[in-house]
C-alpha positions in Angstrom: 8.3 20.6 -6.4 7.0 19.4 -9.1 4.8 15.7 -9.1 8.1 14.3 -11.4 10.5 14.8 -8.7 8.0 14.1 -6.0 8.8 11.4 -3.6 6.5 8.3 -4.2 6.2 5.1 -2.1 4.5 1.9 -3.5 3.2 -0.2 -0.8 2.2 -4.0 -1.5 -0.2 -6.1 0.9 -1.0 -9.7 1.0 -2.0 -11.7 3.2 1.5 -12.9 4.8 3.4 -9.0 4.5 3.4 -5.0 3.6 6.2 -4.5 1.2 7.4 -0.5 1.0 9.4 0.4 -1.6 10.3 4.1 -2.9 9.6 4.6 -6.6 12.2 6.6 -8.0 11.6 9.5 -10.1 11.4 9.1 -13.6 10.8 5.0 -13.2 13.8 3.1 -12.8 15.1 0.2 -9.8 12.3 0.1 -7.0 14.3 0.5 -3.3 13.1 -1.6 -0.5 12.2 -0.1 2.6 11.2 -3.0 4.3 8.6 -5.1 5.3 6.0 -6.0 7.9 4.8 -9.0 8.9 0.9 -9.5 8.8 0.7 -11.8 12.2 -2.2 -13.5 10.3 -2.8 -17.0 10.7 -2.7 -19.4 7.6 -6.2 -19.6 5.5 -9.0 -17.3 5.1 -8.4 -14.1 7.9 -11.1 -12.5 9.2 -12.7 -9.1 8.9 -11.0 -8.3 12.5 -7.6 -9.8 11.7 -7.9 -7.8 8.6 -8.9 -4.9 10.4 -5.7 -5.1 13.0 -3.4 -5.6 10.5 -4.6 -2.8 8.0 -4.4 -0.6 11.4 -1.1 -1.3 11.6 0.4 -0.8 7.9 -1.8 2.6 8.2 -0.1 3.8 11.5 3.2 3.8 9.6 2.1 5.8 6.7 0.3 8.2 8.5 3.4 8.6 10.5 5.6 8.7 8.0 2.9 10.8 5.5 3.4 13.9 8.5 6.8 13.4 8.5 7.6 14.2 4.4 8.8 11.2 3.6 6.3 10.6 0.7 4.3 13.1 -1.1 2.8 10.3 -3.2 1.6 7.1 -2.4 0.5 3.9 -4.2 -1.3 0.8 -2.8 -1.2 -2.3 -4.5 -3.2 -5.1 -2.2 -5.2 -7.9 -2.4 -9.1 -6.6 -2.5 -9.9 -7.5 0.9 -6.6 -5.9 2.3 -7.2 -3.2 -0.4 -10.4 -1.5 0.9 -9.7 -1.8 4.7 -6.3 -0.3 4.4 -7.8 2.8 2.1 -10.7 2.9 5.1 -7.8 2.7 8.3 -5.8 5.9 6.7 -6.0 8.8 8.4 -7.7 11.6 5.9 -4.4 13.6 5.2 -2.5 10.5 3.9 -5.5 9.4 1.9 -5.1 12.4 -0.1 -1.6 11.4 -1.1 -2.8 8.2 -2.8 -2.2 8.4 -6.6 -3.1 4.8 -7.6 -4.8 2.2 -5.8 -4.9 -1.5 -7.6 -6.1 -4.9 -6.2 -4.0 -7.2 -8.3 -2.2 -9.3 -5.6 -2.9 -12.5 -5.8 -4.4 -13.6 -2.1 -1.7 -15.1 0.1 0.7 -15.3 -2.6 2.1 -11.8 -2.7 2.7 -12.3 -6.4 1.1 -9.3 -8.2 -0.8 -9.3 -11.7 1.0 -8.0 -14.6 -2.4 -6.8 -15.6 -4.6 -5.2 -12.9 -8.0 -6.8 -12.4 -9.6 -3.1 -11.9 -7.8 -0.1 -11.1 -9.0 1.8 -8.2 -8.9 5.5 -8.1 -6.6 7.4 -10.2 -6.0 11.0 -8.3 -3.6 12.8 -10.1 
């Protein structure tokens, strides 16, 4: 199966929740697969809290990657969450990351239309 037919998941994470979407081949309407509450207290989360949160998200993504649920993964998150989430992913899942952006406003879940700085493009 070529890249144009690849199943792409888009993960948007902030301090409140993680939302997972399917991005249809060739563009179009995103389909929400689900949400996961962060469980973080209000205010600035500690490093430990962020690690625990991103480990839970990574476990779900790793499991779904092993099941073949997606072949490409796009990550959008607050800078602190993005880095920790990328480190928490299994190496096999990390190879599926085709784009990563740290353009989610902290504590709001709003995606900035112009990314501050694109991270890594692998494909």
